[in-house]
C-alpha positions in Angstrom: 21.3 -28.3 -32.6 22.8 -27.9 -36.1 21.7 -30.5 -38.7 22.6 -31.4 -42.3 20.3 -30.3 -45.1 20.5 -32.0 -48.5 18.9 -30.6 -51.7 18.6 -33.2 -54.5 17.9 -32.8 -58.2 17.3 -35.3 -61.0 15.3 -35.8 -64.2 12.1 -37.7 -63.4 10.5 -40.2 -65.8 7.3 -38.6 -67.1 4.2 -40.2 -65.6 6.2 -43.1 -64.0 5.8 -42.6 -60.2 7.2 -46.1 -59.4 10.5 -45.4 -61.3 10.8 -42.0 -59.7 10.1 -43.4 -56.2 13.0 -45.8 -56.7 15.3 -43.0 -57.8 14.3 -40.8 -54.9 15.1 -43.7 -52.6 18.6 -44.0 -54.1 19.3 -40.3 -53.5 17.9 -40.4 -50.0 20.3 -43.3 -49.2 23.2 -41.3 -50.7 22.3 -38.2 -48.7 21.7 -40.2 -45.5 25.2 -41.7 -45.9 26.6 -38.2 -45.8 24.7 -37.3 -42.6 21.6 -35.6 -44.1 18.6 -35.3 -41.7 16.3 -33.4 -44.2 16.3 -34.0 -47.9 14.4 -31.7 -50.3 13.4 -32.7 -53.8 12.0 -30.5 -56.7 8.5 -29.6 -57.7 6.6 -32.4 -59.4 9.5 -34.9 -59.0 7.0 -37.7 -58.4 5.7 -37.7 -62.0 7.4 -34.9 -64.0 6.0 -31.4 -64.5 4.4 -31.1 -68.0 1.5 -33.5 -67.5 -1.2 -30.9 -68.1 -4.4 -32.8 -68.7 -2.7 -36.0 -67.5 -2.0 -34.5 -64.0 -5.3 -35.8 -62.7 -4.6 -39.4 -63.9 -1.2 -39.4 -62.3 -2.2 -37.6 -59.1 -1.9 -39.3 -55.6 -2.9 -38.8 -52.0 -0.1 -37.9 -49.6 -0.4 -41.3 -47.9 0.0 -43.0 -51.2 3.3 -41.2 -51.8 4.5 -42.3 -48.4 3.4 -45.9 -49.0 5.0 -46.2 -52.4 8.3 -44.6 -51.2 8.6 -46.7 -48.1 10.2 -49.8 -49.7 12.9 -47.6 -51.2 14.1 -45.9 -48.0 14.4 -48.9 -45.7 17.4 -48.7 -43.4 17.6 -44.9 -43.3 16.4 -42.6 -40.6 15.3 -40.9 -38.6 15.2 -38.5 -41.6 12.7 -36.1 -43.2 11.9 -35.6 -46.8 10.0 -32.9 -48.7 9.1 -33.6 -52.3 6.8 -32.3 -55.0 3.9 -34.2 -56.5 0.4 -33.7 -57.9 -2.1 -34.2 -55.2 -5.4 -36.0 -55.9 -8.6 -34.1 -55.0 -12.4 -34.2 -55.8 -11.8 -31.5 -58.4 -8.6 -30.3 -60.1 -5.5 -31.8 -58.6 -3.2 -29.6 -56.5 0.5 -28.9 -57.2 1.7 -29.9 -53.8 4.7 -30.7 -51.6 4.5 -33.4 -49.0 6.6 -33.6 -45.7 7.5 -37.1 -44.8 9.2 -38.7 -41.8 11.3 -41.8 -42.3 11.7 -43.6 -38.9 11.6 -47.1 -37.6 11.1 -48.7 -41.0 8.0 -46.6 -41.7 7.3 -43.5 -43.7 4.6 -41.2 -42.3 3.0 -38.0 -43.6 3.9 -35.0 -41.3 2.6 -32.2 -43.5 1.4 -31.1 -46.9 1.5 -27.8 -48.8 -0.5 -26.8 -51.9 1.0 -24.3 -54.2 -0.9 -21.0 -54.1 0.3 -19.0 -57.1 -0.3 -21.0 -60.3 1.4 -19.4 -63.3 -0.7 -19.3 -66.4 1.4 -17.3 -68.9 4.2 -18.1 -71.3 4.8 -21.9 -71.3 2.8 -22.3 -68.1 -0.9 -23.3 -67.9 -1.2 -24.4 -64.3 -4.5 -22.6 -63.3 -6.2 -24.5 -66.1 -5.2 -27.9 -64.7 -4.7 -27.3 -60.9 -6.5 -25.8 -58.0 -4.7 -23.3 -55.7 -3.9 -23.9 -52.1 -5.3 -21.9 -49.2 -2.9 -22.2 -46.4 0.8 -21.3 -45.6 3.4 -24.0 -46.1 4.6 -24.4 -42.5 6.1 -27.8 -41.6 6.8 -28.8 -38.1 10.1 -30.8 -38.3 12.3 -32.4 -35.7 14.5 -29.3 -36.0 11.9 -26.6 -35.8 9.6 -24.9 -38.3 10.4 -25.1 -42.0 8.6 -23.1 -44.6 7.7 -24.3 -48.1 7.1 -22.3 -51.2 6.6 -24.0 -54.6 8.3 -22.3 -57.5 6.1 -19.3 -58.5 5.2 -18.7 -54.8 8.7 -17.4 -54.1 8.3 -14.8 -56.9 5.9 -13.0 -54.5 8.2 -11.7 -51.8 5.3 -11.4 -49.3 5.2 -15.2 -49.1 8.7 -15.4 -47.6 7.9 -12.6 -45.2 4.8 -14.5 -43.9 6.8 -17.7 -43.4 9.5 -15.8 -41.5 6.8 -14.2 -39.3 5.4 -17.7 -38.7 8.6 -18.7 -37.1 10.4 -20.6 -39.9 14.2 -20.7 -39.7 14.5 -22.3 -43.2 12.4 -21.8 -46.3 12.6 -24.6 -49.0 11.6 -23.9 -52.6 10.9 -27.0 -54.7 10.8 -25.7 -58.3 10.4 -26.8 -61.9 11.6 -23.8 -64.0 12.4 -24.2 -67.7 15.7 -22.7 -68.7 15.4 -19.4 -70.6 17.5 -16.3 -71.1 21.1 -17.6 -70.7 23.4 -15.0 -69.1 27.0 -15.6 -68.0 26.7 -19.4 -68.5 23.6 -19.6 -66.3 19.9 -19.3 -67.4 18.3 -15.9 -66.5 15.5 -17.6 -64.6 18.0 -19.5 -62.4 19.8 -16.2 -61.7 16.5 -14.7 -60.7 15.8 -17.5 -58.3 19.3 -17.0 -56.7 18.5 -13.3 -56.2 15.1 -13.9 -54.8 16.1 -16.6 -52.3 19.2 -14.7 -51.3 17.2 -11.5 -50.7 14.6 -13.3 -48.7 17.3 -15.0 -46.6 19.2 -11.9 -45.9 16.2 -9.7 -45.1 14.6 -12.2 -42.7 17.6 -14.1 -41.3 16.4 -17.5 -42.7 18.2 -20.2 -44.6 16.9 -20.7 -48.1 17.1 -23.8 -50.2 15.9 -24.2 -53.8 15.6 -27.7 -55.3 15.4 -27.3 -59.0 14.1 -29.9 -61.5 16.5 -30.9 -64.2 16.3 -32.7 -67.5 14.0 -32.3 -70.5 10.2 -32.6 -71.0 8.3 -31.7 -74.2 11.4 -30.0 -75.7 11.9 -27.8 -72.7 15.0 -28.1 -70.5 14.8 -27.6 -66.7 17.8 -25.8 -65.1 19.0 -27.8 -62.2 21.5 -25.7 -60.3 19.8 -26.3 -56.9 21.3 -24.2 -54.2 21.4 -23.4 -50.4 21.7 -19.9 -49.0 22.7 -18.9 -45.5 20.7 -16.5 -43.2 23.2 -13.8 -44.2 22.3 -14.1 -47.9 25.5 -15.9 -48.8 25.5 -19.0 -50.9 26.6 -22.2 -49.1 26.6 -24.5 -52.1 25.2 -25.1 -55.5 24.6 -28.1 -57.8 25.6 -28.1 -61.4 23.2 -27.3 -64.2 21.1 -29.9 -65.9 22.5 -33.1 -64.3 21.6 -35.2 -61.3 23.3 -34.0 -58.0 23.0 -33.5 -54.3 24.2 -30.4 -52.5 24.5 -30.2 -48.8 25.0 -27.6 -46.0 24.8 -27.4 -42.3 21.7 -25.5 -40.9 22.3 -23.9 -37.5 19.6 -21.9 -35.7 22.3 -20.2 -33.7 23.4 -18.6 -36.9 19.8 -17.5 -37.6 19.7 -15.8 -34.2 23.0 -14.1 -34.8 22.0 -12.7 -38.2 18.7 -11.5 -36.8 20.5 -9.8 -33.9 23.0 -8.0 -36.2 20.2 -6.9 -38.5 16.8 -7.0 -36.6 14.6 -6.3 -39.6 12.3 -9.2 -38.8 11.8 -8.1 -35.2 11.1 -4.6 -36.4 8.5 -5.9 -38.8 6.9 -8.1 -36.2 6.5 -5.2 -33.8 5.0 -3.0 -36.5 2.9 -5.6 -38.3 -0.5 -4.7 -36.9 0.1 -1.0 -37.4 1.2 -1.6 -41.0 -1.9 -3.6 -41.8 -4.1 -0.9 -40.2 -2.4 1.9 -42.1 -2.6 0.0 -45.5 -6.2 -1.2 -45.2 -7.9 2.1 -46.3 -5.7 2.3 -49.4 -5.9 -1.2 -50.7 -8.8 -2.5 -52.7 -9.2 -6.0 -53.9 -7.8 -6.0 -57.4 -9.8 -7.3 -60.3 -8.3 -10.4 -61.9 -6.5 -9.9 -65.1 -8.1 -11.6 -68.1 -6.4 -14.8 -69.3 -5.9 -15.6 -72.9 
C-alpha cells in the first residue's frame, strides 16, 4: 500500500539533546497531521554535527534516544522515525541513525545503522572521533525494507547498489553537509547530492530521500534543501535552503515495480552478481590506506 514519507530539516542546538528532542517532536506532530507514516531527520540532528572531541560526552544509546523522545511524540502513531545521532560505545562513538516506532504511546527501537565511510579531509575529521560501522543499513519497516546511508556513504555508489540488492524500495540519506561552491543559486555540494541520489534511484528503481541539516555551526553553514526522488529518478519535492521545513511525497511500491519492469537493470545485476564477483576477484587487491595528514 502507498504511504506518506516526510523529510524534515532544522537547525539543532549544539550539544542540547533535550531541546532538539522537543523540536523533533514538534515536527513529527506537524508531519503526522499531514498523514506522514515515516519521518526522516538529518545526520547528527540529536546534538549538532561539529562536536568533534565532545561527541563522546554527548553520545547516547539508541534506547536513550527513544526514551527522551517519547514525551514529545505522545498522541501520534503508528508512525516511524529515522534520525541521526552520536551513538555511545566502549570506544569512539559511532555516527549513527536510529529507526524508531511510535505506537500506543511508546517509542521503541526497531533498528540502528552506523556510518561506514567517515570523511577525514577538508573540514571533516570524523575518523579521528568516530568508529566506522560494519553492517548495511537495512531497516525492516511496516511498509517494507528501507535502506539507510549517512552522508558520505552515498558518495560511494556501491552502497546504494547493495541496499537495492538487499530488497530496499526506499533509501534514506540523513546528511550534514556544509555549503560550498555555490552554482545557480544552489551550493555545489547540494547539487552533487541531487545527482547522486537521482542516479541511484533511476538505476535501481528505488525512492531516494535526503534529509539535510541546516543552520550554522562553527562558522559553517549547512545547506538544507532536503529532497525526495522517485524510482524513475525524477524529483518529487524539495525543501528550501537553510531554513526549517518539511517536504513530503507518496511512496508506492507499485511504482517501484513498474520502473524496474521498464528498465530491469537491478534484475540483470542480481542474475549476474555471483559471476561479476568471480570475474573481478583475480584482479582486485586490497588497497593500501592513503596516509592521513
